[in-house]
Gaussian input, Z-matrix of N, CA and C with variables (Angstrom, degrees):
# hf/3-21g

backbone

0 1
 N
 C     1     B1
 C     2     B2     1     A1
 N     3     B3     2     A2     1     D1
 C     4     B4     3     A3     2     D2
 C     5     B5     4     A4     3     D3
 N     6     B6     5     A5     4     D4
 C     7     B7     6     A6     5     D5
 C     8     B8     7     A7     6     D6
 N     9     B9     8     A8     7     D7
 C    10    B10     9     A9     8     D8
 C    11    B11    10    A10     9     D9
 N    12    B12    11    A11    10    D10
 C    13    B13    12    A12    11    D11
 C    14    B14    13    A13    12    D12
 N    15    B15    14    A14    13    D13
 C    16    B16    15    A15    14    D14
 C    17    B17    16    A16    15    D15
 N    18    B18    17    A17    16    D16
 C    19    B19    18    A18    17    D17
 C    20    B20    19    A19    18    D18
 N    21    B21    20    A20    19    D19
 C    22    B22    21    A21    20    D20
 C    23    B23    22    A22    21    D21
 N    24    B24    23    A23    22    D22
 C    25    B25    24    A24    23    D23
 C    26    B26    25    A25    24    D24
 N    27    B27    26    A26    25    D25
 C    28    B28    27    A27    26    D26
 C    29    B29    28    A28    27    D27
 N    30    B30    29    A29    28    D28
 C    31    B31    30    A30    29    D29
 C    32    B32    31    A31    30    D30
 N    33    B33    32    A32    31    D31
 C    34    B34    33    A33    32    D32
 C    35    B35    34    A34    33    D33
 N    36    B36    35    A35    34    D34
 C    37    B37    36    A36    35    D35
 C    38    B38    37    A37    36    D36
 N    39    B39    38    A38    37    D37
 C    40    B40    39    A39    38    D38
 C    41    B41    40    A40    39    D39
 N    42    B42    41    A41    40    D40
 C    43    B43    42    A42    41    D41
 C    44    B44    43    A43    42    D42
 N    45    B45    44    A44    43    D43
 C    46    B46    45    A45    44    D44
 C    47    B47    46    A46    45    D45
 N    48    B48    47    A47    46    D46
 C    49    B49    48    A48    47    D47
 C    50    B50    49    A49    48    D48
 N    51    B51    50    A50    49    D49
 C    52    B52    51    A51    50    D50
 C    53    B53    52    A52    51    D51
 N    54    B54    53    A53    52    D52
 C    55    B55    54    A54    53    D53
 C    56    B56    55    A55    54    D54
 N    57    B57    56    A56    55    D55
 C    58    B58    57    A57    56    D56
 C    59    B59    58    A58    57    D57
 N    60    B60    59    A59    58    D58
 C    61    B61    60    A60    59    D59
 C    62    B62    61    A61    60    D60
 N    63    B63    62    A62    61    D61
 C    64    B64    63    A63    62    D62
 C    65    B65    64    A64    63    D63
 N    66    B66    65    A65    64    D64
 C    67    B67    66    A66    65    D65
 C    68    B68    67    A67    66    D66
 N    69    B69    68    A68    67    D67
 C    70    B70    69    A69    68    D68
 C    71    B71    70    A70    69    D69
 N    72    B72    71    A71    70    D70
 C    73    B73    72    A72    71    D71
 C    74    B74    73    A73    72    D72
 N    75    B75    74    A74    73    D73
 C    76    B76    75    A75    74    D74
 C    77    B77    76    A76    75    D75
 N    78    B78    77    A77    76    D76
 C    79    B79    78    A78    77    D77
 C    80    B80    79    A79    78    D78
 N    81    B81    80    A80    79    D79
 C    82    B82    81    A81    80    D80
 C    83    B83    82    A82    81    D81
 N    84    B84    83    A83    82    D82
 C    85    B85    84    A84    83    D83
 C    86    B86    85    A85    84    D84
 N    87    B87    86    A86    85    D85
 C    88    B88    87    A87    86    D86
 C    89    B89    88    A88    87    D87
 N    90    B90    89    A89    88    D88
 C    91    B91    90    A90    89    D89
 C    92    B92    91    A91    90    D90
 N    93    B93    92    A92    91    D91
 C    94    B94    93    A93    92    D92
 C    95    B95    94    A94    93    D93
 N    96    B96    95    A95    94    D94
 C    97    B97    96    A96    95    D95
 C    98    B98    97    A97    96    D96
 N    99    B99    98    A98    97    D97
 C   100   B100    99    A99    98    D98
 C   101   B101   100   A100    99    D99
 N   102   B102   101   A101   100   D100
 C   103   B103   102   A102   101   D101
 C   104   B104   103   A103   102   D102
 N   105   B105   104   A104   103   D103
 C   106   B106   105   A105   104   D104
 C   107   B107   106   A106   105   D105
 N   108   B108   107   A107   106   D106
 C   109   B109   108   A108   107   D107
 C   110   B110   109   A109   108   D108
 N   111   B111   110   A110   109   D109
 C   112   B112   111   A111   110   D110
 C   113   B113   112   A112   111   D111
 N   114   B114   113   A113   112   D112
 C   115   B115   114   A114   113   D113
 C   116   B116   115   A115   114   D114
 N   117   B117   116   A116   115   D115
 C   118   B118   117   A117   116   D116
 C   119   B119   118   A118   117   D117
 N   120   B120   119   A119   118   D118
 C   121   B121   120   A120   119   D119
 C   122   B122   121   A121   120   D120
 N   123   B123   122   A122   121   D121
 C   124   B124   123   A123   122   D122
 C   125   B125   124   A124   123   D123
 N   126   B126   125   A125   124   D124
 C   127   B127   126   A126   125   D125
 C   128   B128   127   A127   126   D126
 N   129   B129   128   A128   127   D127
 C   130   B130   129   A129   128   D128
 C   131   B131   130   A130   129   D129
 N   132   B132   131   A131   130   D130
 C   133   B133   132   A132   131   D131
 C   134   B134   133   A133   132   D132
 N   135   B135   134   A134   133   D133
 C   136   B136   135   A135   134   D134
 C   137   B137   136   A136   135   D135
 N   138   B138   137   A137   136   D136
 C   139   B139   138   A138   137   D137
 C   140   B140   139   A139   138   D138
 N   141   B141   140   A140   139   D139
 C   142   B142   141   A141   140   D140
 C   143   B143   142   A142   141   D141
 N   144   B144   143   A143   142   D142
 C   145   B145   144   A144   143   D143
 C   146   B146   145   A145   144   D144
 N   147   B147   146   A146   145   D145
 C   148   B148   147   A147   146   D146
 C   149   B149   148   A148   147   D147
 N   150   B150   149   A149   148   D148
 C   151   B151   150   A150   149   D149
 C   152   B152   151   A151   150   D150
 N   153   B153   152   A152   151   D151
 C   154   B154   153   A153   152   D152
 C   155   B155   154   A154   153   D153
 N   156   B156   155   A155   154   D154
 C   157   B157   156   A156   155   D155
 C   158   B158   157   A157   156   D156
 N   159   B159   158   A158   157   D157
 C   160   B160   159   A159   158   D158
 C   161   B161   160   A160   159   D159
 N   162   B162   161   A161   160   D160
 C   163   B163   162   A162   161   D161
 C   164   B164   163   A163   162   D162
 N   165   B165   164   A164   163   D163
 C   166   B166   165   A165   164   D164
 C   167   B167   166   A166   165   D165
 N   168   B168   167   A167   166   D166
 C   169   B169   168   A168   167   D167
 C   170   B170   169   A169   168   D168
 N   171   B171   170   A170   169   D169
 C   172   B172   171   A171   170   D170
 C   173   B173   172   A172   171   D171
 N   174   B174   173   A173   172   D172
 C   175   B175   174   A174   173   D173
 C   176   B176   175   A175   174   D174
 N   177   B177   176   A176   175   D175
 C   178   B178   177   A177   176   D176
 C   179   B179   178   A178   177   D177
 N   180   B180   179   A179   178   D178
 C   181   B181   180   A180   179   D179
 C   182   B182   181   A181   180   D180
 N   183   B183   182   A182   181   D181
 C   184   B184   183   A183   182   D182
 C   185   B185   184   A184   183   D183
 N   186   B186   185   A185   184   D184
 C   187   B187   186   A186   185   D185
 C   188   B188   187   A187   186   D186
 N   189   B189   188   A188   187   D187
 C   190   B190   189   A189   188   D188
 C   191   B191   190   A190   189   D189
 N   192   B192   191   A191   190   D190
 C   193   B193   192   A192   191   D191
 C   194   B194   193   A193   192   D192
 N   195   B195   194   A194   193   D193
 C   196   B196   195   A195   194   D194
 C   197   B197   196   A196   195   D195
 N   198   B198   197   A197   196   D196
 C   199   B199   198   A198   197   D197
 C   200   B200   199   A199   198   D198
 N   201   B201   200   A200   199   D199
 C   202   B202   201   A201   200   D200
 C   203   B203   202   A202   201   D201

   B1=1.4397
   B2=1.5340
   B3=1.3180
   B4=1.4628
   B5=1.5164
   B6=1.3338
   B7=1.4636
   B8=1.5229
   B9=1.3296
   B10=1.4581
   B11=1.5244
   B12=1.3321
   B13=1.4657
   B14=1.5278
   B15=1.3277
   B16=1.4552
   B17=1.5236
   B18=1.3103
   B19=1.4550
   B20=1.5215
   B21=1.3114
   B22=1.4593
   B23=1.5268
   B24=1.3282
   B25=1.4645
   B26=1.5287
   B27=1.3309
   B28=1.4664
   B29=1.5214
   B30=1.3233
   B31=1.4694
   B32=1.5218
   B33=1.3166
   B34=1.4635
   B35=1.5280
   B36=1.3211
   B37=1.4680
   B38=1.5264
   B39=1.3271
   B40=1.4714
   B41=1.5201
   B42=1.3254
   B43=1.4640
   B44=1.5301
   B45=1.3312
   B46=1.4665
   B47=1.5202
   B48=1.3346
   B49=1.4632
   B50=1.5175
   B51=1.3196
   B52=1.4564
   B53=1.5201
   B54=1.3068
   B55=1.4653
   B56=1.5216
   B57=1.3122
   B58=1.4671
   B59=1.5169
   B60=1.3202
   B61=1.4604
   B62=1.5173
   B63=1.3298
   B64=1.4632
   B65=1.5192
   B66=1.3124
   B67=1.4625
   B68=1.5214
   B69=1.3226
   B70=1.4598
   B71=1.5226
   B72=1.3143
   B73=1.4533
   B74=1.5160
   B75=1.3310
   B76=1.4604
   B77=1.5258
   B78=1.3230
   B79=1.4648
   B80=1.5197
   B81=1.3315
   B82=1.4615
   B83=1.5287
   B84=1.3386
   B85=1.4660
   B86=1.5226
   B87=1.3184
   B88=1.4702
   B89=1.5276
   B90=1.3390
   B91=1.4533
   B92=1.5225
   B93=1.3159
   B94=1.4570
   B95=1.5135
   B96=1.3285
   B97=1.4598
   B98=1.5142
   B99=1.3183
   B100=1.4567
   B101=1.5169
   B102=1.3316
   B103=1.4618
   B104=1.5206
   B105=1.3374
   B106=1.4597
   B107=1.5238
   B108=1.3268
   B109=1.4678
   B110=1.5152
   B111=1.3431
   B112=1.4585
   B113=1.5145
   B114=1.3239
   B115=1.4605
   B116=1.5205
   B117=1.3356
   B118=1.4617
   B119=1.5275
   B120=1.3322
   B121=1.4573
   B122=1.5239
   B123=1.3197
   B124=1.4659
   B125=1.5302
   B126=1.3424
   B127=1.4711
   B128=1.5230
   B129=1.3256
   B130=1.4592
   B131=1.5219
   B132=1.3125
   B133=1.4531
   B134=1.5298
   B135=1.3159
   B136=1.4614
   B137=1.5186
   B138=1.3153
   B139=1.4637
   B140=1.5121
   B141=1.3192
   B142=1.4526
   B143=1.5179
   B144=1.3224
   B145=1.4557
   B146=1.5209
   B147=1.3206
   B148=1.4581
   B149=1.5155
   B150=1.3212
   B151=1.4556
   B152=1.5123
   B153=1.3089
   B154=1.4508
   B155=1.5199
   B156=1.3311
   B157=1.4643
   B158=1.5336
   B159=1.3269
   B160=1.4721
   B161=1.5328
   B162=1.3321
   B163=1.4651
   B164=1.5248
   B165=1.3398
   B166=1.4512
   B167=1.5137
   B168=1.3033
   B169=1.4688
   B170=1.5333
   B171=1.3235
   B172=1.4557
   B173=1.5200
   B174=1.3302
   B175=1.4638
   B176=1.5252
   B177=1.3243
   B178=1.4576
   B179=1.5180
   B180=1.3251
   B181=1.4587
   B182=1.5269
   B183=1.3223
   B184=1.4658
   B185=1.5254
   B186=1.3255
   B187=1.4599
   B188=1.5193
   B189=1.3341
   B190=1.4637
   B191=1.5187
   B192=1.3255
   B193=1.4563
   B194=1.5203
   B195=1.3170
   B196=1.4524
   B197=1.5239
   B198=1.2999
   B199=1.4625
   B200=1.5179
   B201=1.3139
   B202=1.4699
   B203=1.4934
   A1=109.89
   A2=116.58
   A3=119.94
   A4=111.77
   A5=117.47
   A6=120.55
   A7=111.33
   A8=116.79
   A9=121.39
   A10=112.39
   A11=116.88
   A12=123.48
   A13=112.14
   A14=116.44
   A15=122.12
   A16=109.73
   A17=116.13
   A18=120.98
   A19=109.34
   A20=116.66
   A21=120.56
   A22=110.55
   A23=116.45
   A24=120.18
   A25=111.29
   A26=117.13
   A27=120.49
   A28=110.63
   A29=116.15
   A30=120.84
   A31=109.88
   A32=116.62
   A33=121.13
   A34=110.62
   A35=117.17
   A36=121.64
   A37=110.75
   A38=117.18
   A39=120.86
   A40=110.90
   A41=117.36
   A42=120.86
   A43=110.42
   A44=116.60
   A45=120.46
   A46=113.29
   A47=117.89
   A48=120.80
   A49=112.32
   A50=116.56
   A51=120.29
   A52=114.49
   A53=112.31
   A54=120.91
   A55=108.80
   A56=114.94
   A57=120.27
   A58=107.73
   A59=115.98
   A60=121.26
   A61=111.87
   A62=115.49
   A63=118.96
   A64=109.60
   A65=114.99
   A66=121.76
   A67=106.93
   A68=115.87
   A69=121.46
   A70=108.75
   A71=117.37
   A72=122.02
   A73=109.43
   A74=116.01
   A75=122.18
   A76=108.65
   A77=117.18
   A78=121.42
   A79=113.01
   A80=117.36
   A81=121.44
   A82=111.75
   A83=116.39
   A84=120.31
   A85=113.44
   A86=118.29
   A87=124.67
   A88=112.91
   A89=117.97
   A90=121.32
   A91=109.63
   A92=115.49
   A93=120.57
   A94=109.65
   A95=115.85
   A96=120.53
   A97=107.00
   A98=115.24
   A99=121.33
   A100=110.74
   A101=115.66
   A102=123.28
   A103=107.02
   A104=115.96
   A105=122.39
   A106=108.59
   A107=116.95
   A108=121.49
   A109=108.99
   A110=115.64
   A111=120.63
   A112=111.05
   A113=115.60
   A114=122.39
   A115=111.19
   A116=115.49
   A117=121.04
   A118=107.72
   A119=117.20
   A120=120.14
   A121=112.38
   A122=117.57
   A123=121.53
   A124=111.72
   A125=116.89
   A126=124.08
   A127=113.37
   A128=117.36
   A129=121.03
   A130=107.68
   A131=117.58
   A132=122.18
   A133=109.09
   A134=115.69
   A135=121.21
   A136=108.84
   A137=115.39
   A138=121.09
   A139=109.09
   A140=114.40
   A141=122.60
   A142=107.13
   A143=116.19
   A144=121.72
   A145=106.64
   A146=116.51
   A147=119.41
   A148=111.39
   A149=114.87
   A150=121.44
   A151=108.96
   A152=116.72
   A153=121.63
   A154=109.26
   A155=115.67
   A156=120.65
   A157=108.95
   A158=117.98
   A159=120.57
   A160=113.07
   A161=117.34
   A162=120.46
   A163=112.66
   A164=117.14
   A165=121.48
   A166=114.95
   A167=118.41
   A168=122.80
   A169=109.73
   A170=115.68
   A171=120.43
   A172=109.43
   A173=116.23
   A174=122.76
   A175=106.65
   A176=116.31
   A177=120.89
   A178=108.49
   A179=115.63
   A180=121.39
   A181=110.04
   A182=116.51
   A183=120.68
   A184=109.89
   A185=115.60
   A186=123.31
   A187=107.79
   A188=116.63
   A189=118.77
   A190=109.77
   A191=114.85
   A192=121.84
   A193=109.84
   A194=115.89
   A195=121.28
   A196=107.84
   A197=115.77
   A198=120.93
   A199=107.23
   A200=115.58
   A201=119.74
   A202=111.70
   D1=-48.04
   D2=-179.92
   D3=-67.76
   D4=-36.64
   D5=-179.40
   D6=-62.81
   D7=-33.10
   D8=179.54
   D9=-92.86
   D10=4.50
   D11=-179.93
   D12=57.22
   D13=41.82
   D14=176.68
   D15=-94.88
   D16=145.79
   D17=175.91
   D18=-103.79
   D19=170.63
   D20=176.89
   D21=-62.97
   D22=-28.40
   D23=177.52
   D24=-69.46
   D25=-35.41
   D26=174.50
   D27=-64.09
   D28=-41.52
   D29=179.55
   D30=-63.59
   D31=-47.35
   D32=179.58
   D33=-60.90
   D34=-43.69
   D35=-179.97
   D36=-64.16
   D37=-39.99
   D38=178.69
   D39=-63.58
   D40=-39.34
   D41=179.11
   D42=-68.29
   D43=-44.67
   D44=-175.91
   D45=-71.78
   D46=-30.27
   D47=-179.82
   D48=-97.12
   D49=-6.56
   D50=-170.71
   D51=-92.07
   D52=-174.05
   D53=176.97
   D54=-135.73
   D55=151.31
   D56=177.58
   D57=-77.94
   D58=120.77
   D59=179.92
   D60=-89.17
   D61=-33.79
   D62=-172.53
   D63=-157.27
   D64=144.59
   D65=172.17
   D66=-118.51
   D67=126.60
   D68=-179.19
   D69=-116.73
   D70=145.16
   D71=178.41
   D72=-113.38
   D73=128.59
   D74=177.01
   D75=-69.82
   D76=129.69
   D77=-177.21
   D78=-67.75
   D79=-31.50
   D80=-176.38
   D81=-84.56
   D82=-51.26
   D83=-173.85
   D84=-95.53
   D85=-11.87
   D86=-176.37
   D87=63.98
   D88=14.36
   D89=175.89
   D90=-76.43
   D91=147.93
   D92=176.81
   D93=-97.84
   D94=142.32
   D95=170.67
   D96=-126.56
   D97=154.37
   D98=-171.29
   D99=-124.30
   D100=142.42
   D101=174.90
   D102=-107.71
   D103=115.74
   D104=-175.21
   D105=-117.29
   D106=131.45
   D107=177.13
   D108=-115.92
   D109=128.37
   D110=-179.97
   D111=-152.71
   D112=-173.62
   D113=-177.07
   D114=-100.60
   D115=144.61
   D116=171.37
   D117=-87.54
   D118=178.17
   D119=177.35
   D120=-65.81
   D121=-24.56
   D122=178.78
   D123=-89.59
   D124=12.78
   D125=-178.95
   D126=62.68
   D127=24.71
   D128=170.15
   D129=-86.15
   D130=158.56
   D131=175.88
   D132=-91.41
   D133=135.63
   D134=178.13
   D135=-134.02
   D136=152.38
   D137=173.86
   D138=-116.91
   D139=137.93
   D140=178.54
   D141=-119.21
   D142=129.08
   D143=173.71
   D144=-106.92
   D145=125.14
   D146=-177.37
   D147=-150.73
   D148=170.26
   D149=177.42
   D150=-142.94
   D151=162.29
   D152=177.58
   D153=-92.24
   D154=133.03
   D155=178.60
   D156=-79.74
   D157=167.84
   D158=177.13
   D159=-59.03
   D160=-22.48
   D161=178.76
   D162=-90.85
   D163=2.19
   D164=177.59
   D165=88.62
   D166=7.62
   D167=177.89
   D168=-88.33
   D169=150.19
   D170=176.82
   D171=-82.40
   D172=125.90
   D173=175.97
   D174=-104.94
   D175=118.97
   D176=-179.07
   D177=-86.83
   D178=123.23
   D179=-178.82
   D180=-88.34
   D181=-49.80
   D182=178.44
   D183=-157.07
   D184=159.21
   D185=178.39
   D186=-139.78
   D187=140.15
   D188=177.80
   D189=-153.04
   D190=152.81
   D191=175.30
   D192=-80.14
   D193=149.55
   D194=174.56
   D195=-102.61
   D196=126.76
   D197=178.54
   D198=-104.86
   D199=117.65
   D200=-177.41
   D201=-109.46

């Protein structure tokens, strides 16, 4: 996130404007993680990898910009 100079607001905007591209299931824990692609405030494309915690909160694993 810092390497791409993204803020938490960019991450939030990418999640809210984005779509889930893929759902992956961990073989060991059976937890699902999601790959979400959306727009930042600067109209760049970003991907957010996250999972839902046992309390129903979104846990962000990583965020990165897409360079096309």
